[in-house]
C-alpha positions, 0 to 999 in steps of 0.5 A: 276622810270627811269634808272638814279633813279634805279642806284643810289638807287642800289649804295646807297644800295650795302652796306646794305646787306638788302635782304628785299631792294634787292627784292624791288628793283627787283621788281622795276626793273621788273615793269620798264622794265630794267631787261635786262640791265646790268649795273643795273642786275649787281649791283643787282646781287652783293647785292643779292649776299652780302644777301647770296641770291645766288638764287636769283641772279642766277635767275636775272642772267639767265634772261640775257640768258647768257650775252655775256658782259665779264663785267658782268661775271667779276662782278658777280665772283668779288661779289662770292670771295668778300662774301667768296663764292669761290665754286660758283664763280669756278662753274660760271667760269667753265660755262664761259669757256663753251660759244662761243663767250665769253673770260676770261680777266685779270679782270677775273682771279684775281677773280678766282684766289682767289677763288683757294686759298680761298678752297686751290685748288693748282692743279686748280691754277697751271693750271690757272697759265699755261693758264696765261704763255701761254696767256700773262696775267700773265705780268699783275701786277694784275694778277701776284700778284693774282698768287702769292697770291693764291700760298701763300694761299695754302701754296706753298711759294716756288712757290709763290716766284718764281713768285715774282722773275719772275714779271718785274713789282711790285706793293705794293700787290705784295711786301706784298704777298711774305713779307706774305709768309716768315712770314707764311713759319716762315721765319721772318728775310727772311720778314724783308729783302723783306720789306726792299728792297721794302722801296730801291725800292722806294715804300711806305708801307701800312698798311698790310706791316707795319704791316706785318714787325712789327709783325715780329718784335715781333716774332723776339723779335727784338725791335730795328727793331720794334722801327725803323719801327715805327720811319719812319712811324711817320717821314712820317706822316703815320696815324696809323690805328687799323691794325698797332696800333695792331701789335705795341702793340703786338710788343711793349708787346712781347718784354717786353715794355709794357710802350710803348705798352700802350702808343699806345693803348691809342692813338688809337681811336676808338678801335676795338677788335684786339686792345683790344686783343692786349693789353690783350696780352701784358699783358698776357706776363708778366703774369699780370692776374689781368691787364688782367681781368680789361682790358676785363672788360673794354673792355665789358663796352665799347660795344666791342664784345670779340672774340675767340682769346680774350677769348682763351688769357683770359684763356691761362694767367689764366691757366699759372698763375693757376688763377682759380677764374678768368678763372671761370669768363670767363667760366661765361661769356661764359656761361651767353652770350650764345657765341658758343665757338669754339674748341679752346675756349674749349680746353683753358679751359679744360687746366685752369681746368688741371693746376688749378687740376680740372680735373672733369671740364676738362673731363665735358668740354670735353663731351660738345665739339661740335667738338669731332672727331678732334684730337685737344681736344683729345691731351689736354686730353691726354696731361692733364691728364699726367700733372696732374699725371694721367698717367694711364688715359692718357693711357686709354684716347689715346686707347678711341681716337683710339677706337673712329675713331679719326686720331691721329697726331704728337701732340698726339704721342708726348703727349703720348709717355712721358706718357709710358716714366714715367711708363716705359710700353714697350709693350705699347710704342711698340704699339705706335711706330707700330701706328706711322709707319701706319700713316706715322709719322717716317719722324717727327722730334718731334715724333721720338725724343719722340719715342728714349726717351721712348725706352730709359726709358723703358730700350730698348737700341737697339730700341732706337739706332734704331730709332736714326740712322733712324733719318735724321737731329739730334739736340743738344737735340736728341744728348743728349737723346741717350747719356742720354739713354747710360748712364742710362743703365751703358754703360758709354763708349758707351755715351763717344763714342757718345759725340765724334760723336756729337762733330764732328757733326755740333750740339753743346752740350749745359749744359745739354748734358754735365750733360748726359756725366757726368751722364754716367760716374758717373753710369759706375764708370769713375772718371777720365772721369767725372771730365774731361767732368767737366773741359771741359765743362768749359774751351772749351764751357765757361758752368758755372756749375749748381747745378745739374753738381755739384750734379752730379759730388760729385756723381762721387767723392762719388761712387769712395769714395773720399767723403772728396775731395768731401766735400770739393768742396762743401764748397770751393763754396758759391753756393754750400755750404749749398744746401740740394740737394747736401748734400744729395748727400754726405750724400748717399755716406757716408752711402755707405761707412760706413763713420760714422764720416762724414756721422754724421756731413753731416746728423745733417747739413740736420736736422738742415735744413729741421727737418721734413725730414723723410730720413734723419733720416732714413739714419742716422739711418741705419748708426748707426746700421752699427756701432753697435751704438744701443743707437744713433739709438734708439734716432733717432726712437724716434724723428721719433716717436715724430715728426710723421714723415711719409714717402710716400707710395711705388707705384709700376706697371708691364705690363703683357699681355699688361695691366698695374697692380699697386700696394701700398706699405703697402696696405693690401686691394687691389681692384685688381681683382687676389688680392687673388691670389697675397697674396697666392704667397706672402705667399708661397714665404715667407714660402720657404725663412723662409726654407731656413734661416740659424739659424746660422745668426743673423739678425738685423732689424731697424723697424721704424714706421711711 
């Protein structure tokens, strides 16, 4: 077999990735005495590398005796990077630099820069950039574009943009790279600006440019801009390939135009897995689980193999709608087809089972996770337990995570701190704060916001203010959290002062902020101030009061004893007139001020609206007792028994020596290890109370048996 035949054979087999063919051709090359041919060796090395046979490729290369032909080195480097063998590429480049009589050229550096970007070795990339500035190669548009791409892959977006700004000549890949940098950095508006500049510069966007710009429109929910790009694409006769088609389907789906997304989807032939994924995602935005599952079934019938993205999208929509049956179907598909689920698929499964109340199934999935030493799955379990209301289990899991040596991240702390807030376990919260400090996360806004909320809900108002003072940037949520903290601890004046500071800052108060201020006024008995801020919210900021705002205002008026004013306010507004929550708030105020006349009227309204709520009967019976209306009180007691109404048992807990102890009211049989000691203490306290009780004091007790 001669040189021309071998070269033709190699060219036809280069994309086959067949190791058997590579070895046969190598054998022919040796038999023909052409093993030292640079072009043939270059193609043979590329074929071996595509087959991931690194040793064979290196043996062919070494047989040439470190040739001084730079095109061969460039070919091997390109073959390595095209097959994502970045470490091999850098080792080969180091070897090239040591050889005398040969030097890298403008075709060498793009491959090496691609390897640096692929490995995230920004320090190595910077050295190369400095070298290129010295030897002038950076002025080459391909090399400059590669430098830009390297910085982008390493997440150094500012450096990438600076390289772009300094380039005198820019091709489409350069523009694409900088658009991608802005997109990845979350600066979607800036990405679209650069896209428009590219078009105005007279360059024709390719599928990469178009897909990135369309995806930016989707994330911004900018339907008009997305349509404009689509229209221009059609006007210029651009063929919608799979890449652009997927972006269009995704954009229209996010913008709520499912009809247009379907039109694009059905026009594209053949349909790749990314197009199917985009269509499933488009339906998932609508929460349409049925359509997502139908698409999944059709996809598999058309022999399109689902990816991890497909499975995650399906599981997430099942999770959001708590559709366990469909979620189990997807799980069954994964099991039947022996798909090696990655960490994200497993986490999606755990989330599904938590949301559907199947905690044991979520625990089983976690036990099967192949990567237990990453924080992702542990975070999901901590937040999953919290979502299911299993707060103690959530804290126990956090302790197990640290004991297992898994490094917690920002998500871990923002998941576990709200659990401490729910349980009001201050000592545990302080331990977690120390952990946050040890992991250098005190500059993370989300973590510090959760920490502030934890301290305020645990009653540590001083610590909460210290956290607030250390925050470099304070958004509306942060200000509101601190105002809420003051208000919930009866520090109404401090809450008002902080709100005034907020108004002077750049943060704009929202409806939740005003609710926090009004609540602070209510808890501190600041009647006039509470009414002022209710009106201030409407007149200055144009915020329409919600039921929560009305509830707070009713509470303020009720605490001040202005019961009929509050009742008239409710009756004058159709949206509040029959609201059970607002009536209940005023009903409690009637009991507080012993207004039996209005209380009886509201109580009967509440009983008519919800005859199965035992709290209304109990409150009304207490009001009758205060007025010595024993017949009415007894009648309500009979109603409670007749309707078999039951209140939920009280549940309390206390933190002692960094251990959380919890108890159910009325539970005689407790599993607490110190139950006998607790009961003995209660008996002693009870005997002391009986001895101290004055015999002259007549006690009336209404005992309602539920």
